[in-house]
C-alpha positions in Angstrom: 70.5 -104.7 38.0 70.2 -102.0 40.6 67.2 -101.8 42.8 65.3 -98.6 42.1 63.2 -97.0 44.8 60.9 -94.2 43.8 58.9 -93.2 46.9 60.9 -90.0 47.3 63.3 -88.2 44.9 66.0 -86.7 47.0 67.5 -83.4 45.9 71.3 -83.6 45.9 73.5 -81.6 48.4 72.7 -77.9 48.1 75.3 -75.4 49.3 74.5 -71.7 49.3 77.0 -69.0 50.2 75.3 -65.8 51.2 77.7 -64.2 53.6 77.7 -60.9 51.6 73.9 -60.7 51.7 71.6 -59.4 54.3 69.3 -61.8 56.3 66.5 -60.8 54.0 68.4 -61.8 50.9 69.3 -65.1 52.5 65.7 -65.9 53.0 64.9 -64.9 49.4 67.6 -67.2 48.1 66.5 -70.1 50.2 62.9 -69.6 49.1 63.9 -69.5 45.4 66.0 -72.6 45.7 63.2 -74.4 47.5 60.7 -73.4 44.8 62.9 -74.7 42.0 63.5 -77.9 43.8 59.8 -78.5 44.4 59.0 -77.8 40.8 61.8 -80.1 39.6 61.2 -83.2 41.8 58.2 -85.0 40.6 57.3 -88.4 42.0 55.0 -90.8 40.2 52.0 -91.9 42.1 50.7 -95.4 41.4 52.4 -95.6 38.0 55.1 -98.1 38.6 53.7 -101.6 38.8 56.8 -103.8 39.1 60.6 -103.7 38.7 63.4 -106.2 39.3 67.0 -106.4 38.3 67.6 -109.9 40.0 70.0 -108.3 42.5 68.5 -110.5 45.2 70.4 -113.4 43.5 67.2 -115.2 42.9 63.7 -114.9 41.4 61.9 -114.0 44.6 60.7 -110.5 43.4 58.5 -112.2 40.8 55.1 -113.8 41.4 56.5 -117.1 40.0 58.5 -118.9 37.4 57.7 -121.7 35.1 59.8 -124.3 33.2 59.2 -127.4 31.2 61.1 -130.6 32.0 64.8 -130.1 31.3 64.5 -126.3 31.1 65.7 -123.9 33.7 65.6 -120.2 34.6 67.7 -118.8 37.5 69.7 -115.7 38.5 73.1 -115.8 36.9 76.3 -113.8 36.8 77.4 -114.9 33.3 75.9 -112.0 31.4 74.5 -108.9 33.1 73.2 -105.5 31.9 73.8 -103.8 35.3 74.7 -104.9 38.8 75.8 -108.4 39.5 72.9 -110.7 38.4 70.6 -111.2 35.4 68.2 -114.1 34.7 69.5 -117.0 32.5 66.8 -119.0 30.6 68.0 -122.4 29.3 65.9 -124.7 27.2 66.7 -128.2 25.9 65.8 -130.3 22.9 62.8 -132.0 24.5 60.2 -132.2 21.8 57.3 -131.8 24.2 57.7 -128.1 25.0 60.2 -125.4 25.8 59.6 -122.8 28.5 61.7 -120.9 31.0 60.0 -117.7 32.3 59.3 -115.5 35.2 56.1 -113.6 35.6 54.5 -110.9 37.8 50.8 -110.6 38.7 49.2 -107.2 39.3 45.8 -105.4 39.4 44.3 -105.4 35.9 45.1 -102.4 33.7 43.9 -101.3 30.3 47.2 -99.7 29.4 50.5 -101.4 30.3 54.1 -100.9 29.3 56.8 -103.5 30.0 60.5 -103.3 29.5 63.3 -105.8 29.7 66.9 -106.0 28.6 67.7 -109.1 26.6 70.9 -110.8 25.6 71.0 -113.6 23.0 74.4 -115.3 22.6 75.9 -116.2 19.2 74.6 -119.8 19.6 71.0 -118.6 19.7 68.8 -119.5 16.7 65.2 -120.5 15.8 63.8 -122.0 12.7 60.4 -120.3 13.4 60.0 -118.1 16.5 60.6 -117.6 20.2 58.2 -115.4 22.3 60.2 -113.5 24.9 57.6 -111.1 26.4 53.9 -111.8 27.0 50.9 -109.9 28.3 48.0 -111.9 29.8 44.7 -111.8 31.4 45.0 -114.6 33.9 46.8 -117.1 31.8 45.0 -116.2 28.6 47.4 -114.7 26.1 46.8 -111.2 24.9 49.9 -109.8 23.2 53.4 -111.2 22.7 56.8 -109.9 21.5 58.7 -112.6 19.6 62.0 -113.2 17.8 61.5 -114.4 14.3 63.7 -116.9 12.4 65.6 -114.0 10.8 66.2 -112.4 14.2 63.8 -109.6 13.6 61.0 -108.8 16.1 57.3 -108.9 15.7 54.2 -108.8 17.9 51.4 -111.3 18.0 47.9 -110.4 19.0 46.2 -113.6 20.2 42.8 -112.0 20.7 42.6 -111.1 17.0 45.0 -113.8 15.7 47.1 -111.3 13.8 50.7 -110.2 13.8 52.3 -106.8 13.6 55.7 -105.9 12.2 56.4 -109.3 10.7 59.5 -109.2 8.5 59.9 -105.4 8.7 61.6 -104.8 12.1 65.2 -104.3 12.9 67.5 -107.3 13.5 68.2 -108.2 17.1 72.0 -108.6 17.0 73.6 -111.3 19.1 76.2 -111.1 21.9 75.0 -107.7 23.2 72.3 -106.3 25.4 69.2 -104.8 23.8 66.3 -102.9 25.4 62.8 -104.1 24.5 59.8 -102.2 25.5 56.3 -103.3 24.6 52.9 -101.7 25.3 49.3 -102.5 24.9 46.0 -100.6 25.1 43.0 -102.8 25.7 40.0 -102.2 23.5 37.9 -104.3 21.2 37.9 -101.5 18.6 40.7 -99.0 19.3 43.3 -101.2 20.9 47.0 -100.3 20.4 50.2 -102.3 20.3 53.8 -100.8 20.1 57.3 -102.1 20.4 60.5 -100.2 20.9 64.0 -101.6 20.3 66.8 -99.7 22.1 64.5 -96.7 22.5 63.4 -96.6 18.8 59.8 -97.3 17.9 59.8 -100.4 15.7 56.2 -101.4 15.6 53.0 -99.4 15.9 49.5 -100.8 15.5 46.4 -98.8 16.3 42.6 -99.3 15.9 43.0 -103.0 16.7 40.9 -105.6 18.6 42.8 -106.4 21.8 39.6 -107.5 23.5 38.0 -106.2 26.7 39.9 -108.1 29.4 42.5 -106.1 31.3 46.1 -107.0 31.5 47.0 -108.5 34.9 50.1 -110.6 34.2 53.4 -110.1 32.4 55.9 -112.8 31.6 59.5 -112.6 30.3 62.2 -115.1 29.3 61.7 -118.1 27.0 57.9 -118.1 27.0 57.1 -120.2 24.0 58.7 -121.4 20.9 58.2 -123.4 17.7 59.5 -125.9 17.0 59.8 -127.2 20.6 63.0 -129.1 20.2 65.5 -126.4 19.7 68.1 -125.9 22.5 68.6 -122.2 23.3 69.9 -119.8 26.0 69.0 -116.2 26.6 69.4 -113.7 29.4 67.1 -110.9 30.7 67.7 -108.1 33.1 66.3 -104.8 34.5 62.6 -105.5 34.0 60.0 -102.8 34.6 56.2 -102.9 34.2 54.4 -99.6 34.3 51.2 -97.8 33.3 53.2 -95.2 31.3 56.3 -95.3 29.1 59.6 -96.4 30.6 62.5 -95.9 28.2 66.0 -97.4 28.3 68.3 -97.2 31.3 70.3 -94.0 31.5 68.6 -92.3 28.6 69.5 -88.6 28.3 66.5 -86.4 29.1 65.8 -83.1 27.4 66.1 -80.0 29.6 62.3 -79.8 30.1 62.2 -83.2 31.7 63.3 -84.4 35.2 65.6 -87.4 35.2 66.8 -89.2 38.3 69.2 -91.9 37.2 68.4 -93.9 40.4 64.9 -94.3 39.0 63.9 -95.6 35.6 61.2 -93.1 34.6 61.1 -89.8 32.8 58.1 -87.4 32.9 57.6 -84.1 31.3 57.1 -81.1 33.5 56.3 -77.6 32.1 57.2 -74.5 34.0 55.4 -71.3 32.9 55.7 -67.9 34.8 56.9 -69.6 37.9 54.2 -72.3 38.0 54.5 -76.0 37.2 52.0 -78.0 35.2 52.2 -81.3 37.1 51.0 -84.4 35.1 47.7 -85.9 36.3 48.3 -88.5 39.0 51.7 -87.2 40.1 52.7 -85.6 43.3 55.5 -83.1 44.1 58.1 -83.6 46.9 61.5 -82.4 47.9 64.1 -82.8 50.6 67.3 -80.9 51.4 70.6 -81.9 53.0 71.4 -78.4 54.3 72.3 -74.9 53.1 75.5 -73.1 54.1 74.7 -69.5 55.0 
């Protein structure tokens, strides 16, 4: 669970040997390298909302956590996707309720993507469902991602009281980490909901009623389950919330995309006749270590 900082993408060490060239050629080479670097390094502006890999050893990066009596959520070293820590959610057999979540608050958005890595051990089971990701307005549910009783995934739209992908998704295998990414577009008439499992689109629902209230909260962990009296454990790691797509950790990027593996995002950039088409809302920056002449 590495901490990823995206204020500046640093261009790696650049060494240029130009001893056989004139001073003019040296200047040309440096100008060309600088131009390529500037076109290559794109830095998202106000796209990333939140990210945490629990490497603080606690839950302090989140706005808060919530548990029911007998349930716990805390940083743990038992199972991790990356780094040293993940979050372990444990719920007991108390029949009143089960919950062990972390959440983050942010300025309301009409399009939100959220990604977590999730690990469910072999002991995990449910006779109905367990919600593990949830979008809210305030504490009003909007859209959830849940594990069904057959270990497939589905989404539940609380606004319209309808499910997407029920019984048709891929099975979430146990004892290994999986990447879950959900997204929602808020609209009472042309709302959208999508879910990716390990980078593959599993569920896509368009033209839906997701209401008019923006998304301003995301929760992850053991959010809600039915029945309430089933003891379970799961782990989450490497959480990201963004206004654009995120993708799995370490995903290979095509040659027309910039990928910095110390940051979790990928964005297309098109270079035509020496000019770059920079996506709207993005800035360009570059730094150099030095150049050997």
